[in-house]
A tleap script that builds the chain and sets N, CA, C and O, in Angstrom:
source leaprc.protein.ff14SB
mol = sequence {
  NMET GLY GLN PHE LEU ASN ASP ASP VAL ARG
  GLY PHE ALA GLN GLY GLN LEU SER GLN ALA
  GLU ALA THR GLY GLN ALA VAL ALA SER PRO
  ARG ASP LEU GLN VAL GLN VAL GLU GLN LEU
  THR GLN MET VAL GLU GLY ILE ALA ALA ARG
  LEU ASN GLU PRO ALA ARG ARG SER ILE TRP
  GLN ARG VAL PHE GLY CLYS
}
set mol.1.N position { -8.563 -48.440 12.526 }
set mol.1.CA position { -9.755 -47.653 12.392 }
set mol.1.C position { -9.796 -46.554 13.451 }
set mol.1.O position { -10.156 -45.414 13.158 }
set mol.2.N position { -9.427 -46.901 14.678 }
set mol.2.CA position { -9.416 -45.922 15.759 }
set mol.2.C position { -8.488 -44.764 15.459 }
set mol.2.O position { -8.837 -43.608 15.697 }
set mol.3.N position { -7.307 -45.065 14.938 }
set mol.3.CA position { -6.342 -44.002 14.617 }
set mol.3.C position { -6.897 -43.099 13.523 }
set mol.3.O position { -6.727 -41.881 13.582 }
set mol.4.N position { -7.553 -43.679 12.532 }
set mol.4.CA position { -8.150 -42.877 11.468 }
set mol.4.C position { -9.197 -41.926 12.043 }
set mol.4.O position { -9.221 -40.743 11.701 }
set mol.5.N position { -10.062 -42.444 12.917 }
set mol.5.CA position { -11.094 -41.596 13.516 }
set mol.5.C position { -10.485 -40.516 14.399 }
set mol.5.O position { -10.952 -39.378 14.397 }
set mol.6.N position { -9.439 -40.866 15.157 }
set mol.6.CA position { -8.768 -39.857 15.977 }
set mol.6.C position { -8.215 -38.741 15.113 }
set mol.6.O position { -8.383 -37.562 15.426 }
set mol.7.N position { -7.554 -39.114 14.022 }
set mol.7.CA position { -6.991 -38.110 13.116 }
set mol.7.C position { -8.095 -37.267 12.487 }
set mol.7.O position { -7.952 -36.053 12.338 }
set mol.8.N position { -9.189 -37.913 12.121 }
set mol.8.CA position { -10.303 -37.212 11.497 }
set mol.8.C position { -10.949 -36.230 12.477 }
set mol.8.O position { -11.243 -35.092 12.112 }
set mol.9.N position { -11.168 -36.665 13.708 }
set mol.9.CA position { -11.761 -35.791 14.723 }
set mol.9.C position { -10.829 -34.623 15.028 }
set mol.9.O position { -11.275 -33.482 15.140 }
set mol.10.N position { -9.549 -34.906 15.161 }
set mol.10.CA position { -8.575 -33.843 15.440 }
set mol.10.C position { -8.562 -32.826 14.299 }
set mol.10.O position { -8.553 -31.621 14.548 }
set mol.11.N position { -8.560 -33.295 13.061 }
set mol.11.CA position { -8.583 -32.394 11.913 }
set mol.11.C position { -9.842 -31.545 11.873 }
set mol.11.O position { -9.790 -30.353 11.570 }
set mol.12.N position { -10.981 -32.173 12.183 }
set mol.12.CA position { -12.243 -31.439 12.218 }
set mol.12.C position { -12.204 -30.347 13.282 }
set mol.12.O position { -12.609 -29.212 13.031 }
set mol.13.N position { -11.714 -30.696 14.470 }
set mol.13.CA position { -11.647 -29.723 15.566 }
set mol.13.C position { -10.729 -28.560 15.208 }
set mol.13.O position { -11.053 -27.404 15.479 }
set mol.14.N position { -9.600 -28.862 14.608 }
set mol.14.CA position { -8.681 -27.800 14.212 }
set mol.14.C position { -9.296 -26.910 13.143 }
set mol.14.O position { -9.101 -25.694 13.162 }
set mol.15.N position { -10.029 -27.497 12.219 }
set mol.15.CA position { -10.715 -26.717 11.196 }
set mol.15.C position { -11.770 -25.807 11.799 }
set mol.15.O position { -11.909 -24.657 11.383 }
set mol.16.N position { -12.510 -26.307 12.769 }
set mol.16.CA position { -13.533 -25.504 13.435 }
set mol.16.C position { -12.898 -24.338 14.181 }
set mol.16.O position { -13.415 -23.221 14.154 }
set mol.17.N position { -11.776 -24.599 14.848 }
set mol.17.CA position { -11.088 -23.527 15.565 }
set mol.17.C position { -10.582 -22.459 14.597 }
set mol.17.O position { -10.721 -21.263 14.853 }
set mol.18.N position { -10.002 -22.893 13.501 }
set mol.18.CA position { -9.498 -21.944 12.505 }
set mol.18.C position { -10.626 -21.107 11.927 }
set mol.18.O position { -10.485 -19.897 11.747 }
set mol.19.N position { -11.739 -21.754 11.640 }
set mol.19.CA position { -12.890 -21.054 11.079 }
set mol.19.C position { -13.451 -20.057 12.092 }
set mol.19.O position { -13.805 -18.937 11.721 }
set mol.20.N position { -13.536 -20.445 13.354 }
set mol.20.CA position { -14.059 -19.551 14.392 }
set mol.20.C position { -13.153 -18.336 14.561 }
set mol.20.O position { -13.634 -17.213 14.716 }
set mol.21.N position { -11.861 -18.559 14.530 }
set mol.21.CA position { -10.918 -17.444 14.666 }
set mol.21.C position { -11.009 -16.514 13.464 }
set mol.21.O position { -10.930 -15.296 13.622 }
set mol.22.N position { -11.172 -17.064 12.273 }
set mol.22.CA position { -11.237 -16.251 11.058 }
set mol.22.C position { -12.501 -15.401 11.014 }
set mol.22.O position { -12.478 -14.284 10.496 }
set mol.23.N position { -13.598 -15.916 11.550 }
set mol.23.CA position { -14.860 -15.172 11.508 }
set mol.23.C position { -15.094 -14.334 12.755 }
set mol.23.O position { -16.082 -13.605 12.840 }
set mol.24.N position { -14.186 -14.436 13.727 }
set mol.24.CA position { -14.315 -13.632 14.932 }
set mol.24.C position { -15.279 -14.209 15.955 }
set mol.24.O position { -15.646 -13.526 16.912 }
set mol.25.N position { -15.685 -15.434 15.770 }
set mol.25.CA position { -16.579 -16.066 16.732 }
set mol.25.C position { -15.794 -16.451 17.982 }
set mol.25.O position { -14.575 -16.617 17.948 }
set mol.26.N position { -16.524 -16.587 19.077 }
set mol.26.CA position { -15.885 -16.998 20.319 }
set mol.26.C position { -15.362 -18.420 20.177 }
set mol.26.O position { -16.040 -19.288 19.628 }
set mol.27.N position { -14.174 -18.646 20.665 }
set mol.27.CA position { -13.560 -19.963 20.618 }
set mol.27.C position { -13.790 -20.635 21.971 }
set mol.27.O position { -13.655 -20.000 23.017 }
set mol.28.N position { -14.132 -21.902 21.943 }
set mol.28.CA position { -14.376 -22.641 23.181 }
set mol.28.C position { -13.103 -22.698 24.016 }
set mol.28.O position { -11.990 -22.670 23.491 }
set mol.29.N position { -13.291 -22.777 25.301 }
set mol.29.CA position { -12.142 -22.854 26.206 }
set mol.29.C position { -11.449 -24.201 26.029 }
set mol.29.O position { -12.062 -25.169 25.578 }
set mol.30.N position { -10.169 -24.255 26.389 }
set mol.30.CA position { -9.461 -25.541 26.286 }
set mol.30.C position { -10.138 -26.643 27.092 }
set mol.30.O position { -10.137 -27.800 26.671 }
set mol.31.N position { -10.713 -26.308 28.239 }
set mol.31.CA position { -11.397 -27.325 29.054 }
set mol.31.C position { -12.627 -27.861 28.325 }
set mol.31.O position { -12.877 -29.066 28.330 }
set mol.32.N position { -13.397 -26.966 27.695 }
set mol.32.CA position { -14.570 -27.408 26.934 }
set mol.32.C position { -14.169 -28.332 25.795 }
set mol.32.O position { -14.819 -29.346 25.539 }
set mol.33.N position { -13.095 -27.967 25.121 }
set mol.33.CA position { -12.612 -28.808 24.023 }
set mol.33.C position { -12.140 -30.162 24.542 }
set mol.33.O position { -12.383 -31.192 23.913 }
set mol.34.N position { -11.474 -30.157 25.679 }
set mol.34.CA position { -10.991 -31.407 26.257 }
set mol.34.C position { -12.164 -32.324 26.601 }
set mol.34.O position { -12.105 -33.527 26.349 }
set mol.35.N position { -13.221 -31.764 27.171 }
set mol.35.CA position { -14.401 -32.553 27.520 }
set mol.35.C position { -15.022 -33.139 26.256 }
set mol.35.O position { -15.406 -34.309 26.238 }
set mol.36.N position { -15.120 -32.339 25.207 }
set mol.36.CA position { -15.703 -32.827 23.961 }
set mol.36.C position { -14.848 -33.923 23.339 }
set mol.36.O position { -15.377 -34.913 22.833 }
set mol.37.N position { -13.540 -33.752 23.373 }
set mol.37.CA position { -12.644 -34.773 22.818 }
set mol.37.C position { -12.766 -36.059 23.620 }
set mol.37.O position { -12.774 -37.146 23.043 }
set mol.38.N position { -12.859 -35.955 24.946 }
set mol.38.CA position { -13.014 -37.149 25.778 }
set mol.38.C position { -14.319 -37.875 25.454 }
set mol.38.O position { -14.347 -39.104 25.396 }
set mol.39.N position { -15.388 -37.128 25.246 }
set mol.39.CA position { -16.664 -37.737 24.899 }
set mol.39.C position { -16.585 -38.439 23.549 }
set mol.39.O position { -17.091 -39.550 23.392 }
set mol.40.N position { -15.955 -37.793 22.579 }
set mol.40.CA position { -15.799 -38.411 21.262 }
set mol.40.C position { -14.923 -39.654 21.337 }
set mol.40.O position { -15.187 -40.650 20.662 }
set mol.41.N position { -13.884 -39.592 22.157 }
set mol.41.CA position { -13.000 -40.740 22.324 }
set mol.41.C position { -13.770 -41.922 22.902 }
set mol.41.O position { -13.598 -43.054 22.451 }
set mol.42.N position { -14.614 -41.669 23.893 }
set mol.42.CA position { -15.421 -42.735 24.478 }
set mol.42.C position { -16.367 -43.333 23.444 }
set mol.42.O position { -16.566 -44.548 23.406 }
set mol.43.N position { -16.947 -42.482 22.607 }
set mol.43.CA position { -17.844 -42.980 21.571 }
set mol.43.C position { -17.095 -43.869 20.595 }
set mol.43.O position { -17.578 -44.943 20.236 }
set mol.44.N position { -15.918 -43.431 20.162 }
set mol.44.CA position { -15.123 -44.204 19.204 }
set mol.44.C position { -14.687 -45.530 19.819 }
set mol.44.O position { -14.726 -46.567 19.156 }
set mol.45.N position { -14.273 -45.497 21.086 }
set mol.45.CA position { -13.864 -46.734 21.751 }
set mol.45.C position { -15.036 -47.700 21.868 }
set mol.45.O position { -14.862 -48.910 21.722 }
set mol.46.N position { -16.232 -47.172 22.133 }
set mol.46.CA position { -17.421 -48.022 22.202 }
set mol.46.C position { -17.728 -48.672 20.869 }
set mol.46.O position { -18.077 -49.851 20.810 }
set mol.47.N position { -17.598 -47.898 19.794 }
set mol.47.CA position { -17.831 -48.441 18.456 }
set mol.47.C position { -16.791 -49.507 18.129 }
set mol.47.O position { -17.124 -50.569 17.603 }
set mol.48.N position { -15.531 -49.219 18.444 }
set mol.48.CA position { -14.463 -50.186 18.162 }
set mol.48.C position { -14.678 -51.468 18.944 }
set mol.48.O position { -14.433 -52.555 18.419 }
set mol.49.N position { -15.132 -51.368 20.189 }
set mol.49.CA position { -15.377 -52.562 20.998 }
set mol.49.C position { -16.503 -53.395 20.397 }
set mol.49.O position { -16.434 -54.624 20.392 }
set mol.50.N position { -17.541 -52.729 19.890 }
set mol.50.CA position { -18.650 -53.460 19.291 }
set mol.50.C position { -18.240 -54.130 17.984 }
set mol.50.O position { -18.766 -55.188 17.640 }
set mol.51.N position { -17.311 -53.528 17.259 }
set mol.51.CA position { -16.847 -54.132 16.012 }
set mol.51.C position { -16.092 -55.429 16.275 }
set mol.51.O position { -16.093 -56.333 15.440 }
set mol.52.N position { -15.449 -55.520 17.431 }
set mol.52.CA position { -14.670 -56.714 17.766 }
set mol.52.C position { -15.513 -57.821 18.366 }
set mol.52.O position { -15.016 -58.934 18.540 }
set mol.53.N position { -16.776 -57.557 18.689 }
set mol.53.CA position { -17.647 -58.588 19.252 }
set mol.53.C position { -18.007 -59.593 18.170 }
set mol.53.O position { -18.180 -59.234 17.006 }
set mol.54.N position { -18.118 -60.855 18.566 }
set mol.54.CA position { -18.567 -61.838 17.571 }
set mol.54.C position { -20.008 -61.528 17.158 }
set mol.54.O position { -20.779 -60.945 17.921 }
set mol.55.N position { -20.340 -61.921 15.968 }
set mol.55.CA position { -21.696 -61.670 15.468 }
set mol.55.C position { -22.704 -62.382 16.355 }
set mol.55.O position { -22.476 -63.503 16.810 }
set mol.56.N position { -23.808 -61.718 16.587 }
set mol.56.CA position { -24.851 -62.331 17.409 }
set mol.56.C position { -25.562 -63.419 16.618 }
set mol.56.O position { -25.781 -63.309 15.412 }
set mol.57.N position { -25.911 -64.463 17.337 }
set mol.57.CA position { -26.589 -65.578 16.688 }
set mol.57.C position { -28.088 -65.295 16.642 }
set mol.57.O position { -28.659 -64.706 17.560 }
set mol.58.N position { -28.693 -65.722 15.569 }
set mol.58.CA position { -30.140 -65.554 15.425 }
set mol.58.C position { -30.855 -66.556 16.311 }
set mol.58.O position { -30.237 -67.472 16.854 }
set mol.59.N position { -32.136 -66.382 16.451 }
set mol.59.CA position { -32.948 -67.308 17.244 }
set mol.59.C position { -32.867 -68.719 16.676 }
set mol.59.O position { -32.837 -69.690 17.432 }
set mol.60.N position { -32.833 -68.840 15.358 }
set mol.60.CA position { -32.759 -70.155 14.730 }
set mol.60.C position { -31.416 -70.827 14.999 }
set mol.60.O position { -31.347 -72.041 15.193 }
set mol.61.N position { -30.358 -70.032 15.008 }
set mol.61.CA position { -29.036 -70.592 15.311 }
set mol.61.C position { -28.983 -71.070 16.752 }
set mol.61.O position { -28.365 -72.094 17.044 }
set mol.62.N position { -29.624 -70.339 17.656 }
set mol.62.CA position { -29.625 -70.757 19.056 }
set mol.62.C position { -30.483 -72.007 19.255 }
set mol.62.O position { -30.122 -72.894 20.028 }
set mol.63.N position { -31.610 -72.074 18.563 }
set mol.63.CA position { -32.513 -73.212 18.734 }
set mol.63.C position { -31.906 -74.475 18.142 }
set mol.63.O position { -31.950 -75.538 18.762 }
set mol.64.N position { -31.336 -74.361 16.936 }
set mol.64.CA position { -30.829 -75.539 16.242 }
set mol.64.C position { -29.335 -75.740 16.419 }
set mol.64.O position { -28.777 -76.704 15.895 }
set mol.65.N position { -28.686 -74.855 17.141 }
set mol.65.CA position { -27.273 -75.036 17.462 }
set mol.65.C position { -26.336 -74.876 16.298 }
set mol.65.O position { -25.242 -75.440 16.310 }
set mol.66.N position { -26.726 -74.127 15.294 }
set mol.66.CA position { -25.847 -73.936 14.137 }
set mol.66.C position { -25.175 -72.599 14.225 }
set mol.66.O position { -24.392 -72.242 13.346 }
savepdb mol mol.pdb
quit
């Protein structure tokens, strides 16, 4: 799943850059892009970590031990 999201984010970023260049809009600096990619990577890693957590038990499961 992480690899799919990485590929998807990379494709989106490349599409945005191509579109900005085609329309003459200012393109973000490489440092700005790097910061954004790092932030997205942290978000994806956080989501992936939560997916691997065991399901939380309900109050009834905790009370009755099931």
